[in-house]
N, C-alpha and C positions, 0 to 999 in steps of 0.2 A: 556670522553663522552660529558662531558657538550660542549666543544668545537663544537663537530660534531653535538650535537643538535643544537645550535647555527648558524651552517651554514645550517642546513635543513630552520631554520626562515629564514635566509636574502633571501632564494629561495622564500618561502611562502610571504614575505613583499611584493617581487619584481613582483611577479604574482598577487597579490591582488591589488597592486596600480595599475595597468594596468586597471583590470576589475571594480573596483569599482569607479563608478564616484560621489558617495559621500558618507561619512563614517557616523555611526549612532553614538550619544553622548548620555549620561545620559539625557541630555533633551528631548531626543526622546520619555525617555519610559513613563512619565505620557501622554505624548499626545498620544502615540500609545495605552496604557489602556485605556483612556477617550474614543477613537474610538472604542475599542472594546465593553467598557460598553452599549456604545450608540445603539448597536445592539443586545446583547445579549439576550436569553431567559429569565432568571431571575437571569444575575449577573448584580448588576449595583454600588458596592460597596467594596472597599478592605477592607472587615473585618478580624474578627481574623480567620476564618476557612480557607478565600483565603491567609492569611497570614502563616498559619500553612502549607497549601498545597504547596505552592511556594518556601517554603523553603526544603521540600522534595523532589520537582520535580528537585530545582536547584542544588542539592546535587546527588542526583540518576542519572539526564543527565548527570555527570561528572562521576562517579563511578559505572557506570550500571553493571559490572560484578562483584563488590565487591573487586578489587584487586587494591586500592590504600589506602584505609581508613580502621583503625583499629574500632570495635562498639565504644569502649568507645569515639573514635573524633567525630563520627557523630551522637551519641546517643542524644548530645543537641540540634544538627538542625532536626532531624528524630523525636525527641517525645520532642519538646520544651518546656520549663517552661512557665508560664503565662508571664515574665518578657521579655522572648525573644521575644515572639508573640508582647508583646507591642512597644518594640524596632524595631521590622521586620515593624511594622504597623505604626510609627512614622518616621520611616525612607522614608518611602512610601510618606507619607503627607507631608514632608520637602523636599522632591526630592532630599534627599543627597543618600539614598540608602546603607547606610552604613550598615546594615546587610548582605548584600549581599556582600558588598567589605569586610568585616571581613571573609566571608567563601570563597572567591576567591583568601584569601591570603596562606589559609589550601590549596586548588588544586594546588597552586605552588610550594609547600613544599613538599606535596604529589607525585608530578610528581618526582622530583628530588630524594627523595627517593626510588621510585620504580626502576628508572633507574639504582642504587647503587646496590639495590637486583636484578635485571634482571641481571644486569654483573657477579654478583656471582654466581648466579643459572646455568646460562648458562657454566660459566666454568666449572660448575660441571658435566652438562650434557656432554659437551665433550668429558669428560674423560671415559664415560660409553658407551657402545655397544647399538647397535639398540634395542635388546631384553630387555634391562634394561629402555631402553628409553621409548618404548611402555608401559610398565607396570606404569610407572609414571604418563602419559598421562591422565587429566581429565579436564572435564570443567563442569561447571553449575553455576546458580546463587544461591550458596549458602549463609547464612548467613554471614553478616562481620566477618574477622577474631576477635577472641578475643586476640591475643599477634603477634609481629613479627615473631615468629616461625612459626605459621600460614599463615601469609602473604605472608613469604619466599615459604611455600610449596603451595601456590596456582598459584604464579606466575612462579614458576617450572615446575608445572603441566601445564597450560597454555602451556608454551613455547614447554612441550614435546608433547602436544596432536597436535601442530602448526606442528614441525617435524615431527610427524609421518603422519599426512596427506599428507603433502609435499613430504614427499619420497614414501608413497605408490602410490598417486596419479600421481607423475610422474614416477613411477616404477625406483627410482632411487639407485644408491649404496649409503647409509648413511654414510659411513666413506667418501667418496669422496666429498660429497656436504654439510656435516655438519653444516662447518663453513660458508657459503655461506646461509643456512636456517635460522640461529639464527641473521644473518645479516641482512635479509626480515624481519626475523619476529621483529627484534627491529624497523626497518624502518614503518612497519605498525603499532606498538604502537606510536611512534614517530608523524606519521601521525595524529592520533586520539585526540593528545595532543596541537597542534600547536595553537589550536584556544584559549588555556588558559596558554599559552607562549609566547605570541607577545610581539617583543620588541617594542619600540616607544608608544609614550603617545596615539597617535588617532587611532591604531590598536587596544591597549588593552582597550581603552575605546570603540571602535567598536563592538568589538566580547564580552565584559561583557554587554554592554547594550541589544544584541542580545540575550545573553543568560537568562537575567533577564525579557526581554519582553516573552522569551518563556517559562519561569516558571511561570510568572502570567496570561498569556493566556491558557496554560494548565491547570492550576488551577482552571478554570472557569467551565468544563466540559472534558468530554475524548475526545470531537472533535474539541474544539478551538485551534488554533494553529497559532502560529505565523512563517513566515518561514524567513529565511536567502538569501539573494540576490539570492546563488548558488541554494537553495532549491528550490525559485519562478521558475526558470529556468526547473528543474526536475519538478517538479510539473505541470507547463504549459505541458512539452511535456507530461505528462502520462496524463492530460486531453483532449488534442487533437487528440493525437497518430501520430504526426508527429513533425518533428525537421527541421534545416537544419544541413546539414553535408554531409558525403562522404560516408554513408552507409556501416558501419563497426561496430560490436560489440565486444566491447573490454575486454580484461581481464589482471589484473595486475598479475603479477608472480614475481620471483626470477629472472629469465632471462630477463624478460624486460616485455613493453608492448605488449602482443600476441594479433592477430586478432584472434577472436573465431569463428566468421561467418561474411560473406560478404553479405548483401541485392543484392538480385536480381535486376538486373537495374540500379544500383546505379554509381556514378562515380566512386568507388572505383571496383565494378565487372567489370565496362566497362575499366578501365585502368590495366585490369590484376591481382589486386592484390585479395590473396587467405588467404584461413582460415590457420593457424599457421605460417602465417608470423611475423614478430618482427619489430615494429618500433623503429628506433635508434635516429631518429632526425625529429624535424618538426621545417620548414622553417628555418633550418640550425642549430638549438640549438638544443644540446644535451641533451636528456631527461632520461639518465640513473638513473641521483641521483636524477631527480623528484619525486614526490609524485604521484600517480595515479589520483589525481583531478585535478592536477598541468598540467599534461600532457593534460587532458580533456580539460581544460581551453585555452591550446593553439590550440589545435585541434578542438575548436569552432570556428564560425565565422558566419556571415550574408551570406545568399543565393548568388551564383554566383561571391565569392570573391575564389580568389585561396590560393592555400596552397600545400607545396612542403614536402614530405615526405620522407626519407632516410630509404630504407628497408632491412632488412635481410632473405635469404630463403636459409636456409644452410648455405652452404659456399658462396655462391653468395649476393653480397650488392649493391645494386642499389636504383635510385632516381625515383620516381614518381612525376607528376603534375598534381593536382586535381583541379576541381571546384566545389566548394560546392553547392549544390542543394535540394531542398526541398525532404525529405525522410519521406515516410508512415511507421509506425511501423507496423510490422507483425499482431499484437494485432487490429490494425484497419480495418482486413479483416475479415468478418463472412465465417467461414471454414467449408465447409460443406463433408458429410460422408452420402452416398447412401448406403441402403439397399434395396436390390431388394425384391419386396413381391408383389404376384399375379400377376395382370397386371400393378403393378405400382413399387412405389418404396417410402420407409419410408425416410425421410430426417433429419437426425443430425446435425442441425446447431449450431457452438460454437459461442458465441458473448462475448469476454474477459471484454468488458468495453460499458459504453454509453456515447461514445465519439461526439465531433461536434470539426471541425477544419473549419483554413480559405480555405483551398483547396476544399471545397466544400464535404466533406467524412464525414459521419455520420453513427453512429450507425443504426438508422433506414432505412437511403438509402441503408446501406449495406443488412441488413437482407432483404428490399423489394427486392432488385436486387436476391438477392439468391434464394429467394420465386418463383419470377416472371421468373425466368431462368429455374427450375425446372419443374413448369407449363407450360411452352412453348414446353419442349419437352417429358415429358409422365406424366401419372397420379400421384398425390401428394396424396398417401394414407394417411399420418400421418407425422407430423414433431415433433422431439425432439429437446426444444429448449436447449441447453446446456449452464449453467450460474455457472458452479461450480467453474470458475476462475474469475468470473466477481464479481468484488469490489463496484462498483457503477459509479459516470459521473454525467452528467448533466441531472436532473428532466425532463427538456424538452425533451429529448431523451425518458428519461423511458416512458413519457406521449406516446410521437408518436411510440413506440416500443407496448406499450399497444393496440393503435388503429388497428394496422395492424390485429389485431384477435379479437378486438371487435365492428370497426366501429365508434370508437369515445364514447365521452361520460365523464360522471366525472370519473377521475383516481384517485386523492388524495386529502385528504383535509390537509390542515396545520392548526395548532393552534398557534398562537404568544402567546410570554409573557403578553400580554395584552390582552388575552383572544379571539381578534380577527378570526375569521375563513377566511381561503381564500380556495376555491376549483379550483384545477386544471383539467380543461377540454379539449377535444380533440373535435373540430367538426365532428357531424354525418354524417358517410359517409357508404358506402358497405366496409365490410372486405376484405382485399387483400386474407385471409386465413379463413377459417371458419370450418376447419375439425379437426379431433382429434388432441390435442395437451398436449404433454407429456413436462414439465418443470422441467431439472433434476440439482439439488443444492446441495450444500454442504456447510459445517460450514465456508465456507471463503466466498460465494455467501452474499453480502454486500449490504445494502443502497437502491441505485436505482434499484439494482437487486431483491433485496427484493419488493421492490414498485409492479414491474412487476409480479413475482410469486404470491403474496397475492393477487392483483387487478384481475388477471385472474383468479385465483383460485376462488376471489367471485364471477366474473360476469361468474361462471361456466362454462367457456371455456377449463379449462385447469386442468389436474392431477398431484401433485407433487411427483415428486420420487426424493429420494437421502438421505442424511443423515438424522437424527432424526430432525434437526432442521437448520436453517441458520445461520448468525451470530448474529443478533440482533439488528441492529443500524437504529432506528426510529426516528432520529433527520434529522434536514436541517440546511445547512450552507451556509451563504451569504460568497462568496471569492472576494478576489481582486487578484489572481493569474493571471487571463487572461488580468487585466487591467494595467495603468502604475502609479498607486497609489504607492504613496513614502513607505507606509506600507504594507507589503504583508502577508495576514493572511486569515485563515476561520475562522469564527465564527458562533456560534450554534442562530439561530433564532426563530427555531420553532420545534414542533415535528411535525411528519405527522402521519396520520391515513388513511387506506383504506375507502372504503364507506361503509363498516359495521360498521364505528367506532371503529375497531380491531387497535391494536397497534404491530408490531413486537418488539418495544424498550424490550432489554433484553432475548425475549422470542426467536425470530426468527420466521420464516415462518416454520409451522407443515407442512413435508413430508405427504402425503394420503398414499405412500407405501414406506416404510423404505428399501432403497438401498445402503448400508454403501460404500462411496467411501475412496480412500487413504487418504482423511483426517479425516476422521470420529471419530479416536481416539486421535488427537491431540487438546490439550487445545487453541481454538483458538473461537473467540467471543467477544462481548460488555462486557460480566458479567466477563471477565479477566481483561478489563481495568480498570485503577485508573478515579475516578471519573464521573462514566456514570450517566446519568439523569436516574430518578426513572420510573417505568412503571405505565400507567394508558390505561383507553380507554377515548372515546367522550364521551361515555354513561355514564360513571361515573361521567362527567363533565357537562351533558347536562344542569341543571337545574342553571349552572352557568353561560351560556351562555346568550347573547342579543337574544332579542324576533324574530329579525332578521334571527340571526344565527340559533336558533331554527327552525324556520321556513324552512329554505333551507336544514338543516341536515335532518329534518324528511322529507322531498321530497326524498332526497338522501337515506335514510333508505330504503323509502318505495320500491325505485326504484330497491336496493342490492336485497330485498326481492323476486320481481319479476324476476331478473336476476338468482338468486340462485335456486330459484324452478321450472326454466325453464331450468335447465341444464340436456341435453341427454349424456353426457360422465362420469360424477359424478355418475350417480344411478349404475355403474358398480365396482366401488370400490373396493367392499370388494369381490368381485369375483376375480379381477385383482390383490388383493394382496395375495390372498389366493394360485392362480396360482404360483406368484412371489416367495412366500413362500414354496411353494413346489419344485420351478426348485434349489433356491440357485444361488449363483454366478458362473459363468464360470471362474474358476482358467488358461484354457489354451487359453483365448484370449487376446489381450495385454492391454485392457481398459475393465474391468469385468462389472462397472457400467455402462457405455454407451453399453454395448451390451444388459445388461438386461432391462435398460428405451428402446431400441428398440422392445425387446420383449412382454414388456409390451404394447407399441403402437401398436402390431400384434394382440395381445389380445383385445386390445380393438375395433381395427378395424373389429374384426370376431365378437366381440358381437353387433357390431351396426349395421353389416349387418346380423343378425341372423345366424351366423356359417357359411354363404355361402364362405367364403374365408376359403380354409384348409391351416394349418400350413405347412412351408416347400414348397409351391407352389410360 
């Protein structure tokens, strides 16, 4: 098995040597941490608390599912003694990072041990019928195993669960594919481990430095992060919602690299590539034994460069030549669903991120276009802004989205570690839309989407519907993801507060009318993260602020009072809630929460019109 593992390593090193223009060294660690300290909200020293957190995160990031170590092995690192903490601090100060190097050695030993245990457990599973394998299948983040017997059982359960899912999802005959399934299982496991088992001093030091930087960054707070070059590319695409490529969504499988979906009007679509096609070669290189991310690296490239693919479709094998082009993610489109009502319509507009990219496409532009398009065709009775899958994005875009409904003004307040207050404002203009507005949230709605929801609630122009609370991320980050800086990170620089001085940190945005979404019972939110910032309000800290800040905030708080008292829609919340509770969720519709949100919008329109529009018209 070791020989096979080393072969995988050779592939990985070859691929990475192409794409890494420069490698990180241990000397980069203190420089990277120093840069983070210079920006961070309240961390500026590698103290005992950070040392303890860093050890915890360094180990946990390696053994996420607790299937490599015994509790007795990790206890000294997860519950370190004062001596271990002092050793960690000293190794940071003298730039040797010996504490982390010692732990890294345990990682390598644990990987080799796991490989041996895997082989043993898989041999046993191969002898069992599928029904027995299904009974063994289990997964969870249980405590670390107490002994080797428990560790083997855990590994066996993971392999059985993997085999069960692959068999059922692919509708395979288990007996015919079981060897192939377990080979694929081990390939996926080795892919997770490659960064810890690099051969050659340069690559070893590169990944070690990244892992230490990640652990120290994450020890500052829940949202300070250091990103590897691979992650930087992925994060940049997530923020901009565009990328250079051929326009396919890929899925790794034991049969190979499968095209799951083809983006409309993309190079792949125009060349006749279809969903379920399997990619065999990229530019003549066989990718059968490559890991998923290695294949993605080969497929990636700059706009207007060519790439050749060998594709299998059924029994047919053929080659296509494609030219990479700018691809807009489906998430970069505001998706609209119309519900006819009376003489007009209620528009449910889904916005999955507050993005902005070099193609001139942004969240605010998408929303403006969607609303303007509807208004040009028919009477827009109400808007349901669906932010259930919106985890945030650019603050500037959140502010512009707010101004679509408010006509500008103060949007959000930022308080930095030095106590300085900054006010994010939008120029006062006429709102594009000032009619009934329902904002639909879930436990996943976070950050910039929470700014939008809470701000529009406080302006008195929106009613919040959805899960009891949103995610609860009330902090702001400075990021170098979209720049060419050598260090790629996001660092928490401030807490944000809405115009009332309130914070959503940990608590989230509270729904005015609770309409459970499909995420309502899932433990998602800031409170479940490690090391989140605490909750406070600006009013609590008012006396600690400078006279200038207090004067400016006093004016904003007065502005908030005028806005809240002038709300027309929000006076009907109690009646709307009562009607919603009486109705309950419809089980016979595709999206019960969205359907109920538009029902609430209908009720609101009728109340605002004095009941002149009858339901069902």
